[in-house]
PDBQT receptor file of N, H, CA, C and O in Angstrom, charges set to zero:
ATOM      1  N   MET A   1      -7.222   2.402   7.342  1.00  0.00    +0.000 N 
ATOM      2  CA  MET A   1      -7.559   1.175   6.231  1.00  0.00    +0.000 C 
ATOM      3  C   MET A   1      -6.159   0.406   6.159  1.00  0.00    +0.000 C 
ATOM      4  O   MET A   1      -5.069   0.935   5.939  1.00  0.00    +0.000 OA
ATOM      5  N   VAL A   2      -6.401  -0.912   6.383  1.00  0.00    +0.000 N 
ATOM      6  H   VAL A   2      -7.287  -1.342   6.562  1.00  0.00    +0.000 HD
ATOM      7  CA  VAL A   2      -5.179  -1.846   6.459  1.00  0.00    +0.000 C 
ATOM      8  C   VAL A   2      -5.499  -2.752   5.061  1.00  0.00    +0.000 C 
ATOM      9  O   VAL A   2      -6.633  -2.863   4.594  1.00  0.00    +0.000 OA
ATOM     10  N   GLU A   3      -4.402  -3.318   4.537  1.00  0.00    +0.000 N 
ATOM     11  H   GLU A   3      -3.481  -3.228   4.916  1.00  0.00    +0.000 HD
ATOM     12  CA  GLU A   3      -4.626  -4.330   3.329  1.00  0.00    +0.000 C 
ATOM     13  C   GLU A   3      -4.652  -5.637   4.113  1.00  0.00    +0.000 C 
ATOM     14  O   GLU A   3      -4.768  -5.560   5.336  1.00  0.00    +0.000 OA
ATOM     15  N   ASP A   4      -4.560  -6.779   3.554  1.00  0.00    +0.000 N 
ATOM     16  H   ASP A   4      -4.466  -6.842   2.561  1.00  0.00    +0.000 HD
ATOM     17  CA  ASP A   4      -4.477  -8.156   4.211  1.00  0.00    +0.000 C 
ATOM     18  C   ASP A   4      -2.738  -8.256   4.450  1.00  0.00    +0.000 C 
ATOM     19  O   ASP A   4      -2.320  -8.872   5.430  1.00  0.00    +0.000 OA
ATOM     20  N   SER A   5      -2.170  -7.870   3.875  1.00  0.00    +0.000 N 
ATOM     21  H   SER A   5      -2.510  -7.370   3.079  1.00  0.00    +0.000 HD
ATOM     22  CA  SER A   5      -0.686  -8.097   4.134  1.00  0.00    +0.000 C 
ATOM     23  C   SER A   5      -0.021  -6.812   4.907  1.00  0.00    +0.000 C 
ATOM     24  O   SER A   5       1.192  -6.661   5.053  1.00  0.00    +0.000 OA
ATOM     25  N   THR A   6      -0.913  -6.023   5.317  1.00  0.00    +0.000 N 
ATOM     26  H   THR A   6      -1.898  -6.146   5.199  1.00  0.00    +0.000 HD
ATOM     27  CA  THR A   6      -0.246  -4.824   6.098  1.00  0.00    +0.000 C 
ATOM     28  C   THR A   6       0.247  -5.194   7.359  1.00  0.00    +0.000 C 
ATOM     29  O   THR A   6      -0.557  -5.824   8.047  1.00  0.00    +0.000 OA
ATOM     30  N   THR A   7       1.639  -4.916   7.978  1.00  0.00    +0.000 N 
ATOM     31  H   THR A   7       2.292  -4.404   7.420  1.00  0.00    +0.000 HD
ATOM     32  CA  THR A   7       1.869  -5.369   9.148  1.00  0.00    +0.000 C 
ATOM     33  C   THR A   7       1.290  -4.564  10.128  1.00  0.00    +0.000 C 
ATOM     34  O   THR A   7       1.505  -3.352  10.104  1.00  0.00    +0.000 OA
ATOM     35  N   VAL A   8       0.584  -5.067  10.987  1.00  0.00    +0.000 N 
ATOM     36  H   VAL A   8       0.410  -6.051  11.006  1.00  0.00    +0.000 HD
ATOM     37  CA  VAL A   8      -0.058  -4.249  12.182  1.00  0.00    +0.000 C 
ATOM     38  C   VAL A   8       0.785  -4.384  13.466  1.00  0.00    +0.000 C 
ATOM     39  O   VAL A   8       0.578  -3.529  14.327  1.00  0.00    +0.000 OA
ATOM     40  N   ALA A   9       1.735  -5.364  13.725  1.00  0.00    +0.000 N 
ATOM     41  H   ALA A   9       1.903  -6.058  13.025  1.00  0.00    +0.000 HD
ATOM     42  CA  ALA A   9       2.306  -5.402  14.965  1.00  0.00    +0.000 C 
ATOM     43  C   ALA A   9       3.839  -6.284  14.766  1.00  0.00    +0.000 C 
ATOM     44  O   ALA A   9       3.990  -7.061  13.823  1.00  0.00    +0.000 OA
ATOM     45  N   LEU A  10       4.772  -6.067  15.654  1.00  0.00    +0.000 N 
ATOM     46  H   LEU A  10       4.650  -5.436  16.420  1.00  0.00    +0.000 HD
ATOM     47  CA  LEU A  10       5.813  -6.830  15.637  1.00  0.00    +0.000 C 
ATOM     48  C   LEU A  10       5.803  -7.340  16.914  1.00  0.00    +0.000 C 
ATOM     49  O   LEU A  10       5.615  -6.634  17.905  1.00  0.00    +0.000 OA
ATOM     50  N   VAL A  11       6.028  -8.726  16.952  1.00  0.00    +0.000 N 
ATOM     51  H   VAL A  11       6.181  -9.299  16.147  1.00  0.00    +0.000 HD
ATOM     52  CA  VAL A  11       5.917  -9.459  18.269  1.00  0.00    +0.000 C 
ATOM     53  C   VAL A  11       7.384 -10.025  18.588  1.00  0.00    +0.000 C 
ATOM     54  O   VAL A  11       7.830 -10.805  17.747  1.00  0.00    +0.000 OA
ATOM     55  N   GLU A  12       8.073  -9.773  19.534  1.00  0.00    +0.000 N 
ATOM     56  H   GLU A  12       7.711  -9.139  20.217  1.00  0.00    +0.000 HD
ATOM     57  CA  GLU A  12       9.367 -10.299  20.069  1.00  0.00    +0.000 C 
ATOM     58  C   GLU A  12       9.090 -11.784  20.711  1.00  0.00    +0.000 C 
ATOM     59  O   GLU A  12       8.441 -12.008  21.733  1.00  0.00    +0.000 OA
ATOM     60  N   VAL A  13       9.728 -12.729  19.879  1.00  0.00    +0.000 N 
ATOM     61  H   VAL A  13      10.255 -12.547  19.049  1.00  0.00    +0.000 HD
ATOM     62  CA  VAL A  13       9.927 -14.004  20.708  1.00  0.00    +0.000 C 
ATOM     63  C   VAL A  13      11.341 -14.453  20.575  1.00  0.00    +0.000 C 
ATOM     64  O   VAL A  13      11.876 -14.589  19.475  1.00  0.00    +0.000 OA
ATOM     65  N   MET A  14      11.975 -14.696  21.779  1.00  0.00    +0.000 N 
ATOM     66  H   MET A  14      11.540 -14.585  22.673  1.00  0.00    +0.000 HD
ATOM     67  CA  MET A  14      13.321 -15.099  22.057  1.00  0.00    +0.000 C 
ATOM     68  C   MET A  14      14.224 -14.190  21.371  1.00  0.00    +0.000 C 
ATOM     69  O   MET A  14      15.084 -14.607  20.595  1.00  0.00    +0.000 OA
ATOM     70  N   LYS A  15      14.027 -12.784  21.673  1.00  0.00    +0.000 N 
ATOM     71  H   LYS A  15      13.329 -12.445  22.303  1.00  0.00    +0.000 HD
ATOM     72  CA  LYS A  15      14.929 -11.847  21.060  1.00  0.00    +0.000 C 
ATOM     73  C   LYS A  15      14.792 -11.524  19.788  1.00  0.00    +0.000 C 
ATOM     74  O   LYS A  15      15.578 -10.686  19.347  1.00  0.00    +0.000 OA
ATOM     75  N   THR A  16      13.858 -12.052  18.965  1.00  0.00    +0.000 N 
ATOM     76  H   THR A  16      13.220 -12.733  19.324  1.00  0.00    +0.000 HD
ATOM     77  CA  THR A  16      13.655 -12.045  17.565  1.00  0.00    +0.000 C 
ATOM     78  C   THR A  16      12.496 -11.347  17.289  1.00  0.00    +0.000 C 
ATOM     79  O   THR A  16      11.628 -11.562  18.135  1.00  0.00    +0.000 OA
ATOM     80  N   PHE A  17      12.059 -10.328  16.105  1.00  0.00    +0.000 N 
ATOM     81  H   PHE A  17      12.764 -10.154  15.418  1.00  0.00    +0.000 HD
ATOM     82  CA  PHE A  17      10.977  -9.815  16.097  1.00  0.00    +0.000 C 
ATOM     83  C   PHE A  17      10.238 -10.428  14.954  1.00  0.00    +0.000 C 
ATOM     84  O   PHE A  17      10.915 -10.747  13.977  1.00  0.00    +0.000 OA
ATOM     85  N   HIS A  18       9.103 -10.617  14.932  1.00  0.00    +0.000 N 
ATOM     86  H   HIS A  18       8.553 -10.359  15.726  1.00  0.00    +0.000 HD
ATOM     87  CA  HIS A  18       8.144 -11.280  13.921  1.00  0.00    +0.000 C 
ATOM     88  C   HIS A  18       7.025 -10.416  13.759  1.00  0.00    +0.000 C 
ATOM     89  O   HIS A  18       6.418  -9.917  14.707  1.00  0.00    +0.000 OA
ATOM     90  N   ALA A  19       6.659 -10.179  12.148  1.00  0.00    +0.000 N 
ATOM     91  H   ALA A  19       7.152 -10.584  11.378  1.00  0.00    +0.000 HD
ATOM     92  CA  ALA A  19       5.517  -9.074  11.815  1.00  0.00    +0.000 C 
ATOM     93  C   ALA A  19       4.412 -10.040  11.936  1.00  0.00    +0.000 C 
ATOM     94  O   ALA A  19       4.438 -11.266  11.828  1.00  0.00    +0.000 OA
ATOM     95  N   VAL A  20       3.304  -9.131  12.216  1.00  0.00    +0.000 N 
ATOM     96  H   VAL A  20       3.283  -8.135  12.304  1.00  0.00    +0.000 HD
ATOM     97  CA  VAL A  20       1.980  -9.773  12.172  1.00  0.00    +0.000 C 
ATOM     98  C   VAL A  20       1.135  -8.941  11.122  1.00  0.00    +0.000 C 
ATOM     99  O   VAL A  20       1.128  -7.710  11.110  1.00  0.00    +0.000 OA
ATOM    100  N   ALA A  21       0.460  -9.701  10.286  1.00  0.00    +0.000 N 
ATOM    101  H   ALA A  21       0.467 -10.701  10.296  1.00  0.00    +0.000 HD
ATOM    102  CA  ALA A  21      -0.245  -8.859   9.300  1.00  0.00    +0.000 C 
ATOM    103  C   ALA A  21      -1.662  -8.867   9.307  1.00  0.00    +0.000 C 
ATOM    104  O   ALA A  21      -2.239  -9.940   9.486  1.00  0.00    +0.000 OA
ATOM    105  N   ALA A  22      -2.343  -7.756   9.127  1.00  0.00    +0.000 N 
ATOM    106  H   ALA A  22      -1.875  -6.885   8.982  1.00  0.00    +0.000 HD
ATOM    107  CA  ALA A  22      -3.762  -8.010   9.157  1.00  0.00    +0.000 C 
ATOM    108  C   ALA A  22      -4.636  -9.086   8.801  1.00  0.00    +0.000 C 
ATOM    109  O   ALA A  22      -5.623  -9.377   9.477  1.00  0.00    +0.000 OA
ATOM    110  N   GLY A  23      -4.291  -9.694   7.736  1.00  0.00    +0.000 N 
ATOM    111  H   GLY A  23      -3.490  -9.457   7.187  1.00  0.00    +0.000 HD
ATOM    112  CA  GLY A  23      -5.203 -10.921   7.455  1.00  0.00    +0.000 C 
ATOM    113  C   GLY A  23      -6.355 -10.664   6.527  1.00  0.00    +0.000 C 
ATOM    114  O   GLY A  23      -6.876 -11.463   5.750  1.00  0.00    +0.000 OA
ATOM    115  N   VAL A  24      -6.678  -9.330   6.759  1.00  0.00    +0.000 N 
ATOM    116  H   VAL A  24      -6.255  -8.680   7.390  1.00  0.00    +0.000 HD
ATOM    117  CA  VAL A  24      -7.898  -8.974   5.961  1.00  0.00    +0.000 C 
ATOM    118  C   VAL A  24      -8.001  -7.445   5.703  1.00  0.00    +0.000 C 
ATOM    119  O   VAL A  24      -7.498  -6.656   6.502  1.00  0.00    +0.000 OA
ATOM    120  N   ARG A  25      -8.686  -7.005   4.531  1.00  0.00    +0.000 N 
ATOM    121  H   ARG A  25      -9.095  -7.646   3.881  1.00  0.00    +0.000 HD
ATOM    122  CA  ARG A  25      -8.792  -5.733   4.008  1.00  0.00    +0.000 C 
ATOM    123  C   ARG A  25      -9.656  -4.987   5.039  1.00  0.00    +0.000 C 
ATOM    124  O   ARG A  25     -10.697  -5.530   5.408  1.00  0.00    +0.000 OA
ATOM    125  N   GLY A  26      -9.342  -3.896   5.488  1.00  0.00    +0.000 N 
ATOM    126  H   GLY A  26      -8.496  -3.454   5.188  1.00  0.00    +0.000 HD
ATOM    127  CA  GLY A  26     -10.565  -3.215   6.177  1.00  0.00    +0.000 C 
ATOM    128  C   GLY A  26      -9.828  -1.995   7.127  1.00  0.00    +0.000 C 
ATOM    129  O   GLY A  26      -8.777  -1.389   6.920  1.00  0.00    +0.000 OA
ATOM    130  N   THR A  27     -10.697  -1.893   8.126  1.00  0.00    +0.000 N 
ATOM    131  H   THR A  27     -11.551  -2.385   8.295  1.00  0.00    +0.000 HD
ATOM    132  CA  THR A  27     -10.107  -1.173   9.257  1.00  0.00    +0.000 C 
ATOM    133  C   THR A  27     -10.040  -1.225  10.654  1.00  0.00    +0.000 C 
ATOM    134  O   THR A  27     -11.098  -1.374  11.265  1.00  0.00    +0.000 OA
ATOM    135  N   VAL A  28      -8.917  -1.124  11.311  1.00  0.00    +0.000 N 
ATOM    136  H   VAL A  28      -8.057  -1.004  10.815  1.00  0.00    +0.000 HD
ATOM    137  CA  VAL A  28      -8.689  -1.581  12.683  1.00  0.00    +0.000 C 
ATOM    138  C   VAL A  28      -9.717  -0.940  13.491  1.00  0.00    +0.000 C 
ATOM    139  O   VAL A  28      -9.825   0.274  13.666  1.00  0.00    +0.000 OA
ATOM    140  N   ALA A  29     -10.542  -1.951  14.018  1.00  0.00    +0.000 N 
ATOM    141  H   ALA A  29     -10.454  -2.937  13.875  1.00  0.00    +0.000 HD
ATOM    142  CA  ALA A  29     -11.718  -1.389  15.145  1.00  0.00    +0.000 C 
ATOM    143  C   ALA A  29     -11.173  -1.230  16.622  1.00  0.00    +0.000 C 
ATOM    144  O   ALA A  29     -11.479  -0.346  17.422  1.00  0.00    +0.000 OA
ATOM    145  N   GLU A  30     -10.409  -2.150  16.781  1.00  0.00    +0.000 N 
ATOM    146  H   GLU A  30     -10.160  -2.868  16.131  1.00  0.00    +0.000 HD
ATOM    147  CA  GLU A  30     -10.037  -2.469  18.191  1.00  0.00    +0.000 C 
ATOM    148  C   GLU A  30      -8.746  -2.761  18.343  1.00  0.00    +0.000 C 
ATOM    149  O   GLU A  30      -8.320  -3.657  17.614  1.00  0.00    +0.000 OA
ATOM    150  N   VAL A  31      -7.772  -2.099  19.316  1.00  0.00    +0.000 N 
ATOM    151  H   VAL A  31      -8.118  -1.372  19.909  1.00  0.00    +0.000 HD
ATOM    152  CA  VAL A  31      -6.512  -2.720  19.970  1.00  0.00    +0.000 C 
ATOM    153  C   VAL A  31      -6.575  -3.364  21.019  1.00  0.00    +0.000 C 
ATOM    154  O   VAL A  31      -6.748  -2.634  21.995  1.00  0.00    +0.000 OA
ATOM    155  N   CYS A  32      -6.489  -4.728  21.306  1.00  0.00    +0.000 N 
ATOM    156  H   CYS A  32      -6.349  -5.321  20.513  1.00  0.00    +0.000 HD
ATOM    157  CA  CYS A  32      -6.951  -5.438  22.376  1.00  0.00    +0.000 C 
ATOM    158  C   CYS A  32      -5.579  -5.687  23.201  1.00  0.00    +0.000 C 
ATOM    159  O   CYS A  32      -5.636  -6.362  24.229  1.00  0.00    +0.000 OA
ATOM    160  N   VAL A  33      -4.459  -5.196  22.800  1.00  0.00    +0.000 N 
ATOM    161  H   VAL A  33      -4.412  -4.648  21.965  1.00  0.00    +0.000 HD
ATOM    162  CA  VAL A  33      -3.569  -5.582  23.789  1.00  0.00    +0.000 C 
ATOM    163  C   VAL A  33      -2.592  -4.028  23.904  1.00  0.00    +0.000 C 
ATOM    164  O   VAL A  33      -2.809  -3.130  23.090  1.00  0.00    +0.000 OA
ATOM    165  N   THR A  34      -1.692  -3.896  24.834  1.00  0.00    +0.000 N 
ATOM    166  H   THR A  34      -1.516  -4.626  25.495  1.00  0.00    +0.000 HD
ATOM    167  CA  THR A  34      -0.986  -2.510  25.147  1.00  0.00    +0.000 C 
ATOM    168  C   THR A  34       0.500  -2.892  24.826  1.00  0.00    +0.000 C 
ATOM    169  O   THR A  34       0.860  -4.069  24.837  1.00  0.00    +0.000 OA
ATOM    170  N   ASP A  35       1.313  -1.899  24.551  1.00  0.00    +0.000 N 
ATOM    171  H   ASP A  35       1.020  -0.943  24.542  1.00  0.00    +0.000 HD
ATOM    172  CA  ASP A  35       2.726  -2.111  24.132  1.00  0.00    +0.000 C 
ATOM    173  C   ASP A  35       3.345  -2.746  25.206  1.00  0.00    +0.000 C 
ATOM    174  O   ASP A  35       2.987  -2.565  26.370  1.00  0.00    +0.000 OA
ATOM    175  N   ALA A  36       4.265  -3.489  24.870  1.00  0.00    +0.000 N 
ATOM    176  H   ALA A  36       4.556  -3.636  23.925  1.00  0.00    +0.000 HD
ATOM    177  CA  ALA A  36       5.056  -4.661  25.910  1.00  0.00    +0.000 C 
ATOM    178  C   ALA A  36       4.330  -5.476  26.792  1.00  0.00    +0.000 C 
ATOM    179  O   ALA A  36       4.883  -6.085  27.707  1.00  0.00    +0.000 OA
ATOM    180  N   GLN A  37       2.885  -5.533  26.528  1.00  0.00    +0.000 N 
ATOM    181  H   GLN A  37       2.436  -5.038  25.784  1.00  0.00    +0.000 HD
ATOM    182  CA  GLN A  37       2.203  -6.873  27.291  1.00  0.00    +0.000 C 
ATOM    183  C   GLN A  37       2.669  -8.050  26.790  1.00  0.00    +0.000 C 
ATOM    184  O   GLN A  37       3.043  -8.123  25.620  1.00  0.00    +0.000 OA
ATOM    185  N   LEU A  38       2.693  -9.025  27.569  1.00  0.00    +0.000 N 
ATOM    186  H   LEU A  38       2.389  -8.965  28.520  1.00  0.00    +0.000 HD
ATOM    187  CA  LEU A  38       2.991 -10.317  27.334  1.00  0.00    +0.000 C 
ATOM    188  C   LEU A  38       1.701 -10.832  26.785  1.00  0.00    +0.000 C 
ATOM    189  O   LEU A  38       0.685 -10.627  27.448  1.00  0.00    +0.000 OA
ATOM    190  N   VAL A  39       1.614 -11.518  25.581  1.00  0.00    +0.000 N 
ATOM    191  H   VAL A  39       2.440 -11.685  25.042  1.00  0.00    +0.000 HD
ATOM    192  CA  VAL A  39       0.841 -12.274  24.987  1.00  0.00    +0.000 C 
ATOM    193  C   VAL A  39       1.049 -13.582  24.499  1.00  0.00    +0.000 C 
ATOM    194  O   VAL A  39       2.162 -13.913  24.091  1.00  0.00    +0.000 OA
ATOM    195  N   GLU A  40      -0.048 -14.472  24.499  1.00  0.00    +0.000 N 
ATOM    196  H   GLU A  40      -0.952 -14.203  24.830  1.00  0.00    +0.000 HD
ATOM    197  CA  GLU A  40      -0.004 -15.818  24.309  1.00  0.00    +0.000 C 
ATOM    198  C   GLU A  40      -0.447 -16.301  22.813  1.00  0.00    +0.000 C 
ATOM    199  O   GLU A  40      -1.183 -15.552  22.171  1.00  0.00    +0.000 OA
ATOM    200  N   PHE A  41      -0.019 -17.521  22.253  1.00  0.00    +0.000 N 
ATOM    201  H   PHE A  41       0.579 -18.129  22.775  1.00  0.00    +0.000 HD
ATOM    202  CA  PHE A  41      -0.302 -17.915  21.090  1.00  0.00    +0.000 C 
ATOM    203  C   PHE A  41      -1.697 -18.125  21.096  1.00  0.00    +0.000 C 
ATOM    204  O   PHE A  41      -2.342 -18.705  21.969  1.00  0.00    +0.000 OA
ATOM    205  N   GLY A  42      -2.212 -17.492  19.819  1.00  0.00    +0.000 N 
ATOM    206  H   GLY A  42      -1.688 -17.021  19.109  1.00  0.00    +0.000 HD
ATOM    207  CA  GLY A  42      -3.737 -17.386  19.638  1.00  0.00    +0.000 C 
ATOM    208  C   GLY A  42      -4.616 -16.393  20.046  1.00  0.00    +0.000 C 
ATOM    209  O   GLY A  42      -5.782 -16.291  19.664  1.00  0.00    +0.000 OA
ATOM    210  N   GLN A  43      -3.908 -15.488  21.010  1.00  0.00    +0.000 N 
ATOM    211  H   GLN A  43      -2.961 -15.571  21.321  1.00  0.00    +0.000 HD
ATOM    212  CA  GLN A  43      -4.433 -14.446  21.584  1.00  0.00    +0.000 C 
ATOM    213  C   GLN A  43      -4.818 -13.272  20.556  1.00  0.00    +0.000 C 
ATOM    214  O   GLN A  43      -3.976 -12.938  19.722  1.00  0.00    +0.000 OA
ATOM    215  N   VAL A  44      -6.068 -12.639  20.597  1.00  0.00    +0.000 N 
ATOM    216  H   VAL A  44      -6.752 -12.909  21.274  1.00  0.00    +0.000 HD
ATOM    217  CA  VAL A  44      -6.338 -11.325  19.886  1.00  0.00    +0.000 C 
ATOM    218  C   VAL A  44      -5.763 -10.276  20.058  1.00  0.00    +0.000 C 
ATOM    219  O   VAL A  44      -5.973  -9.617  21.076  1.00  0.00    +0.000 OA
ATOM    220  N   LEU A  45      -4.817  -9.835  19.007  1.00  0.00    +0.000 N 
ATOM    221  H   LEU A  45      -4.647 -10.370  18.180  1.00  0.00    +0.000 HD
ATOM    222  CA  LEU A  45      -4.346  -8.624  19.238  1.00  0.00    +0.000 C 
ATOM    223  C   LEU A  45      -4.895  -7.295  18.772  1.00  0.00    +0.000 C 
ATOM    224  O   LEU A  45      -4.747  -6.168  19.244  1.00  0.00    +0.000 OA
ATOM    225  N   PHE A  46      -5.594  -7.742  17.680  1.00  0.00    +0.000 N 
ATOM    226  H   PHE A  46      -5.714  -8.658  17.296  1.00  0.00    +0.000 HD
ATOM    227  CA  PHE A  46      -6.454  -6.442  16.963  1.00  0.00    +0.000 C 
ATOM    228  C   PHE A  46      -7.731  -7.113  16.573  1.00  0.00    +0.000 C 
ATOM    229  O   PHE A  46      -7.797  -8.341  16.508  1.00  0.00    +0.000 OA
ATOM    230  N   ARG A  47      -8.689  -6.379  16.328  1.00  0.00    +0.000 N 
ATOM    231  H   ARG A  47      -8.636  -5.382  16.381  1.00  0.00    +0.000 HD
ATOM    232  CA  ARG A  47      -9.979  -6.544  15.688  1.00  0.00    +0.000 C 
ATOM    233  C   ARG A  47      -9.937  -5.536  14.453  1.00  0.00    +0.000 C 
ATOM    234  O   ARG A  47      -9.660  -4.337  14.470  1.00  0.00    +0.000 OA
ATOM    235  N   VAL A  48     -10.330  -6.449  13.247  1.00  0.00    +0.000 N 
ATOM    236  H   VAL A  48     -10.555  -7.423  13.234  1.00  0.00    +0.000 HD
ATOM    237  CA  VAL A  48     -10.309  -5.347  12.154  1.00  0.00    +0.000 C 
ATOM    238  C   VAL A  48     -11.753  -5.697  11.510  1.00  0.00    +0.000 C 
ATOM    239  O   VAL A  48     -12.212  -6.823  11.317  1.00  0.00    +0.000 OA
ATOM    240  N   ARG A  49     -12.247  -4.664  11.276  1.00  0.00    +0.000 N 
ATOM    241  H   ARG A  49     -11.874  -3.750  11.433  1.00  0.00    +0.000 HD
ATOM    242  CA  ARG A  49     -13.741  -4.589  10.376  1.00  0.00    +0.000 C 
ATOM    243  C   ARG A  49     -13.327  -4.696   8.876  1.00  0.00    +0.000 C 
ATOM    244  O   ARG A  49     -12.642  -3.865   8.280  1.00  0.00    +0.000 OA
ATOM    245  N   ALA A  50     -13.758  -5.652   8.445  1.00  0.00    +0.000 N 
ATOM    246  H   ALA A  50     -14.314  -6.327   8.929  1.00  0.00    +0.000 HD
ATOM    247  CA  ALA A  50     -13.471  -6.086   7.052  1.00  0.00    +0.000 C 
ATOM    248  C   ALA A  50     -14.308  -5.163   6.163  1.00  0.00    +0.000 C 
ATOM    249  O   ALA A  50     -15.429  -4.773   6.489  1.00  0.00    +0.000 OA
ATOM    250  N   ALA A  51     -13.734  -4.859   5.097  1.00  0.00    +0.000 N 
ATOM    251  H   ALA A  51     -12.824  -5.176   4.833  1.00  0.00    +0.000 HD
ATOM    252  CA  ALA A  51     -14.185  -3.925   4.134  1.00  0.00    +0.000 C 
ATOM    253  C   ALA A  51     -15.104  -4.387   3.042  1.00  0.00    +0.000 C 
ATOM    254  O   ALA A  51     -14.735  -5.328   2.340  1.00  0.00    +0.000 OA
ATOM    255  N   GLY A  52     -16.147  -3.875   2.854  1.00  0.00    +0.000 N 
ATOM    256  H   GLY A  52     -16.447  -3.111   3.424  1.00  0.00    +0.000 HD
ATOM    257  CA  GLY A  52     -17.023  -4.149   1.601  1.00  0.00    +0.000 C 
ATOM    258  C   GLY A  52     -17.881  -5.387   2.165  1.00  0.00    +0.000 C 
ATOM    259  O   GLY A  52     -18.730  -5.924   1.454  1.00  0.00    +0.000 OA
TER     260      GLY A  52
């Protein structure tokens, strides 16, 4: 279970790390990337099934 402000990932950008929040209250249903995988702006990292 995650809250909208729960940090679900850390993304490294030019040697600095940025927290990624879930953005919605619910359950992580799918992880769409692997550790150390290169990701692009706007790419889906997780799918969260919204609560209620």
